[in-house]
Short mmCIF file of the C-alpha atoms (twelve columns), coordinates in Angstrom:
data_MODEL
# 
_entry.id   MODEL 
# 
loop_
_atom_site.group_PDB 
_atom_site.id 
_atom_site.type_symbol 
_atom_site.label_atom_id 
_atom_site.label_alt_id 
_atom_site.label_comp_id 
_atom_site.label_asym_id 
_atom_site.label_seq_id 
_atom_site.Cartn_x 
_atom_site.Cartn_y 
_atom_site.Cartn_z 
_atom_site.pdbx_PDB_model_num 
ATOM 1  C CA . UNK A 1  26.995 70.998  83.437 1 
ATOM 2  C CA . UNK A 2  28.754 67.814  83.235 1 
ATOM 3  C CA . UNK A 3  28.140 64.409  82.049 1 
ATOM 4  C CA . UNK A 4  31.077 62.029  83.287 1 
ATOM 5  C CA . UNK A 5  30.022 59.441  85.633 1 
ATOM 6  C CA . UNK A 6  32.047 57.237  88.375 1 
ATOM 7  C CA . UNK A 7  31.719 53.415  87.159 1 
ATOM 8  C CA . UNK A 8  28.787 52.372  89.053 1 
ATOM 9  C CA . UNK A 9  26.342 54.609  86.556 1 
ATOM 10 C CA . UNK A 10 25.784 57.049  89.383 1 
ATOM 11 C CA . UNK A 11 26.341 60.801  89.077 1 
ATOM 12 C CA . UNK A 12 29.076 62.261  91.358 1 
ATOM 13 C CA . UNK A 13 28.823 63.302  95.287 1 
ATOM 14 C CA . UNK A 14 26.196 66.991  94.501 1 
ATOM 15 C CA . UNK A 15 24.897 66.112  91.135 1 
ATOM 16 C CA . UNK A 16 22.119 64.232  89.257 1 
ATOM 17 C CA . UNK A 17 21.051 62.163  86.196 1 
ATOM 18 C CA . UNK A 18 19.106 65.193  83.794 1 
ATOM 19 C CA . UNK A 19 17.333 64.779  80.502 1 
ATOM 20 C CA . UNK A 20 16.654 67.763  78.199 1 
ATOM 21 C CA . UNK A 21 13.688 68.167  75.921 1 
ATOM 22 C CA . UNK A 22 15.290 69.905  73.088 1 
ATOM 23 C CA . UNK A 23 17.557 72.867  72.797 1 
ATOM 24 C CA . UNK A 24 21.662 72.483  72.821 1 
ATOM 25 C CA . UNK A 25 21.733 69.555  74.802 1 
ATOM 26 C CA . UNK A 26 18.816 67.837  73.533 1 
ATOM 27 C CA . UNK A 27 20.114 64.885  72.249 1 
ATOM 28 C CA . UNK A 28 23.048 63.963  75.106 1 
ATOM 29 C CA . UNK A 29 22.374 61.033  76.713 1 
ATOM 30 C CA . UNK A 30 24.195 60.622  80.623 1 
ATOM 31 C CA . UNK A 31 23.934 64.519  81.061 1 
ATOM 32 C CA . UNK A 32 23.956 65.570  85.148 1 
ATOM 33 C CA . UNK A 33 23.027 68.364  86.631 1 
ATOM 34 C CA . UNK A 34 23.969 70.184  90.369 1 
ATOM 35 C CA . UNK A 35 21.500 68.164  92.795 1 
ATOM 36 C CA . UNK A 36 19.216 67.163  94.126 1 
ATOM 37 C CA . UNK A 37 17.085 68.733  94.339 1 
ATOM 38 C CA . UNK A 38 17.120 69.570  90.762 1 
ATOM 39 C CA . UNK A 39 16.833 73.468  90.077 1 
ATOM 40 C CA . UNK A 40 13.839 74.913  88.628 1 
ATOM 41 C CA . UNK A 41 15.718 76.784  86.073 1 
ATOM 42 C CA . UNK A 42 19.075 75.709  83.855 1 
ATOM 43 C CA . UNK A 43 20.672 78.406  82.229 1 
ATOM 44 C CA . UNK A 44 23.393 77.192  79.325 1 
ATOM 45 C CA . UNK A 45 25.625 79.635  76.753 1 
ATOM 46 C CA . UNK A 46 24.964 78.626  73.123 1 
ATOM 47 C CA . UNK A 47 27.588 78.134  71.172 1 
ATOM 48 C CA . UNK A 48 27.606 81.396  69.266 1 
ATOM 49 C CA . UNK A 49 26.548 83.670  72.335 1 
ATOM 50 C CA . UNK A 50 23.031 84.126  74.191 1 
ATOM 51 C CA . UNK A 51 21.591 81.644  76.237 1 
ATOM 52 C CA . UNK A 52 19.237 79.047  76.287 1 
ATOM 53 C CA . UNK A 53 16.652 77.944  79.249 1 
ATOM 54 C CA . UNK A 54 15.729 75.047  80.549 1 
ATOM 55 C CA . UNK A 55 12.987 74.652  82.297 1 
ATOM 56 C CA . UNK A 56 12.278 71.621  85.462 1 
ATOM 57 C CA . UNK A 57 9.532  69.080  84.351 1 
ATOM 58 C CA . UNK A 58 9.659  67.153  86.447 1 
ATOM 59 C CA . UNK A 59 12.118 64.323  89.266 1 
ATOM 60 C CA . UNK A 60 11.410 60.747  88.639 1 
ATOM 61 C CA . UNK A 61 13.208 57.684  88.479 1 
ATOM 62 C CA . UNK A 62 13.597 54.353  86.327 1 
ATOM 63 C CA . UNK A 63 14.126 52.164  88.769 1 
ATOM 64 C CA . UNK A 64 15.690 54.148  91.829 1 
ATOM 65 C CA . UNK A 65 14.433 56.308  94.679 1 
ATOM 66 C CA . UNK A 66 18.085 56.905  94.879 1 
ATOM 67 C CA . UNK A 67 18.727 58.107  91.917 1 
ATOM 68 C CA . UNK A 68 16.836 61.116  90.412 1 
ATOM 69 C CA . UNK A 69 16.547 61.764  87.211 1 
ATOM 70 C CA . UNK A 70 15.375 65.758  86.469 1 
ATOM 71 C CA . UNK A 71 13.432 66.064  83.246 1 
ATOM 72 C CA . UNK A 72 13.890 70.194  81.645 1 
ATOM 73 C CA . UNK A 73 11.776 71.102  78.945 1 
ATOM 74 C CA . UNK A 74 13.094 74.273  76.369 1 
ATOM 75 C CA . UNK A 75 11.995 77.298  76.586 1 
ATOM 76 C CA . UNK A 76 14.018 79.035  73.614 1 
ATOM 77 C CA . UNK A 77 16.998 81.424  73.935 1 
ATOM 78 C CA . UNK A 78 16.322 84.122  76.410 1 
ATOM 79 C CA . UNK A 79 15.201 87.078  75.185 1 
ATOM 80 C CA . UNK A 80 17.605 90.183  76.083 1 
ATOM 81 C CA . UNK A 81 16.001 92.047  78.990 1 
ATOM 82 C CA . UNK A 82 13.885 94.753  78.890 1 
ATOM 83 C CA . UNK A 83 14.987 98.344  78.856 1 
ATOM 84 C CA . UNK A 84 13.744 100.899 81.484 1 
ATOM 85 C CA . UNK A 85 12.463 103.745 81.653 1 
ATOM 86 C CA . UNK A 86 15.586 105.511 82.163 1 
ATOM 87 C CA . UNK A 87 17.661 104.071 79.683 1 
ATOM 88 C CA . UNK A 88 14.934 104.465 76.695 1 
ATOM 89 C CA . UNK A 89 15.140 108.211 77.697 1 
ATOM 90 C CA . UNK A 90 18.931 108.100 76.884 1 
ATOM 91 C CA . UNK A 91 17.934 106.518 73.970 1 
ATOM 92 C CA . UNK A 92 15.688 109.273 73.559 1 
ATOM 93 C CA . UNK A 93 18.184 111.876 73.968 1 
ATOM 94 C CA . UNK A 94 20.147 110.485 71.998 1 
ATOM 95 C CA . UNK A 95 18.559 110.024 68.921 1 
ATOM 96 C CA . UNK A 96 16.860 113.711 68.917 1 
ATOM 97 C CA . UNK A 97 21.093 115.113 69.195 1 
# 
Protein backbone atom coordinates (compact mmCIF):
# COMPACT_ATOMS: atom_id res chain seq x y z
CA UNK A 1 0.00 0.00 0.00
CA UNK A 2 1.16 3.48 -0.75
CA UNK A 3 0.83 6.84 0.94
CA UNK A 4 1.99 9.06 -1.95
CA UNK A 5 -0.24 11.69 -3.57
CA UNK A 6 0.20 14.08 -6.45
CA UNK A 7 -0.13 17.83 -5.85
CA UNK A 8 -3.93 17.78 -6.37
CA UNK A 9 -4.39 15.55 -3.30
CA UNK A 10 -5.75 12.72 -5.45
CA UNK A 11 -4.23 9.26 -5.44
CA UNK A 12 -1.99 8.36 -8.37
CA UNK A 13 -3.64 6.59 -11.31
CA UNK A 14 -4.82 3.10 -10.37
CA UNK A 15 -5.02 3.91 -6.62
CA UNK A 16 -7.71 5.24 -4.29
CA UNK A 17 -7.93 6.66 -0.76
CA UNK A 18 -8.52 4.28 2.14
CA UNK A 19 -9.31 4.68 5.83
CA UNK A 20 -8.54 1.83 8.21
CA UNK A 21 -10.44 1.22 11.44
CA UNK A 22 -7.73 -0.03 13.80
CA UNK A 23 -4.90 -2.45 13.14
CA UNK A 24 -1.42 -1.48 11.93
CA UNK A 25 -2.73 1.29 9.62
CA UNK A 26 -5.44 2.59 11.98
CA UNK A 27 -3.62 5.86 12.67
CA UNK A 28 -2.47 6.52 9.10
CA UNK A 29 -4.02 9.36 7.14
CA UNK A 30 -3.67 9.56 3.40
CA UNK A 31 -3.09 5.87 2.79
CA UNK A 32 -3.86 4.59 -0.72
CA UNK A 33 -4.77 1.14 -1.98
CA UNK A 34 -5.05 -0.32 -5.49
CA UNK A 35 -8.37 0.58 -7.12
CA UNK A 36 -11.07 1.50 -7.84
CA UNK A 37 -12.77 -0.84 -7.39
CA UNK A 38 -11.60 -1.40 -3.83
CA UNK A 39 -10.44 -4.94 -2.99
CA UNK A 40 -12.80 -6.85 -0.64
CA UNK A 41 -9.87 -7.69 1.68
CA UNK A 42 -6.36 -6.36 2.15
CA UNK A 43 -3.68 -8.38 3.89
CA UNK A 44 -0.73 -6.44 5.30
CA UNK A 45 2.45 -7.83 6.90
CA UNK A 46 3.01 -7.22 10.60
CA UNK A 47 6.41 -5.84 11.69
CA UNK A 48 7.41 -8.91 13.76
CA UNK A 49 5.87 -11.65 11.62
CA UNK A 50 2.49 -12.75 10.40
CA UNK A 51 -0.22 -10.87 8.60
CA UNK A 52 -3.18 -8.66 9.39
CA UNK A 53 -6.43 -8.67 7.37
CA UNK A 54 -8.67 -5.69 6.70
CA UNK A 55 -12.16 -6.21 5.25
CA UNK A 56 -13.98 -3.66 3.11
CA UNK A 57 -16.93 -2.05 4.90
CA UNK A 58 -18.08 0.53 2.34
CA UNK A 59 -16.92 2.86 -0.42
CA UNK A 60 -18.04 6.46 -0.46
CA UNK A 61 -16.82 10.00 -0.95
CA UNK A 62 -16.65 13.11 1.19
CA UNK A 63 -17.33 15.54 -1.60
CA UNK A 64 -16.19 14.30 -5.01
CA UNK A 65 -17.78 11.14 -6.47
CA UNK A 66 -14.75 10.82 -8.76
CA UNK A 67 -12.51 10.50 -5.70
CA UNK A 68 -13.81 7.39 -3.88
CA UNK A 69 -12.72 6.48 -0.37
CA UNK A 70 -12.72 2.86 0.84
CA UNK A 71 -13.42 2.23 4.52
CA UNK A 72 -11.87 -0.93 5.96
CA UNK A 73 -12.38 -2.56 9.34
CA UNK A 74 -9.72 -4.56 11.14
CA UNK A 75 -10.26 -8.26 11.65
CA UNK A 76 -7.02 -9.01 13.49
CA UNK A 77 -4.09 -11.27 12.80
CA UNK A 78 -4.63 -14.06 10.30
CA UNK A 79 -4.78 -17.39 12.11
CA UNK A 80 -2.57 -20.13 10.72
CA UNK A 81 -4.48 -22.36 8.32
CA UNK A 82 -5.91 -25.52 9.89
CA UNK A 83 -3.97 -28.70 9.39
CA UNK A 84 -5.31 -31.10 6.80
CA UNK A 85 -6.16 -34.65 7.82
CA UNK A 86 -3.01 -35.85 6.06
CA UNK A 87 -0.82 -33.37 7.98
CA UNK A 88 -2.46 -34.45 11.25
CA UNK A 89 -1.73 -38.11 10.49
CA UNK A 90 1.93 -37.29 9.76
CA UNK A 91 2.22 -35.45 13.09
CA UNK A 92 0.57 -38.35 14.93
CA UNK A 93 2.94 -40.87 13.31
CA UNK A 94 5.96 -38.74 14.20
CA UNK A 95 4.73 -38.39 17.82
CA UNK A 96 4.25 -42.15 18.04
CA UNK A 97 7.81 -42.95 16.98
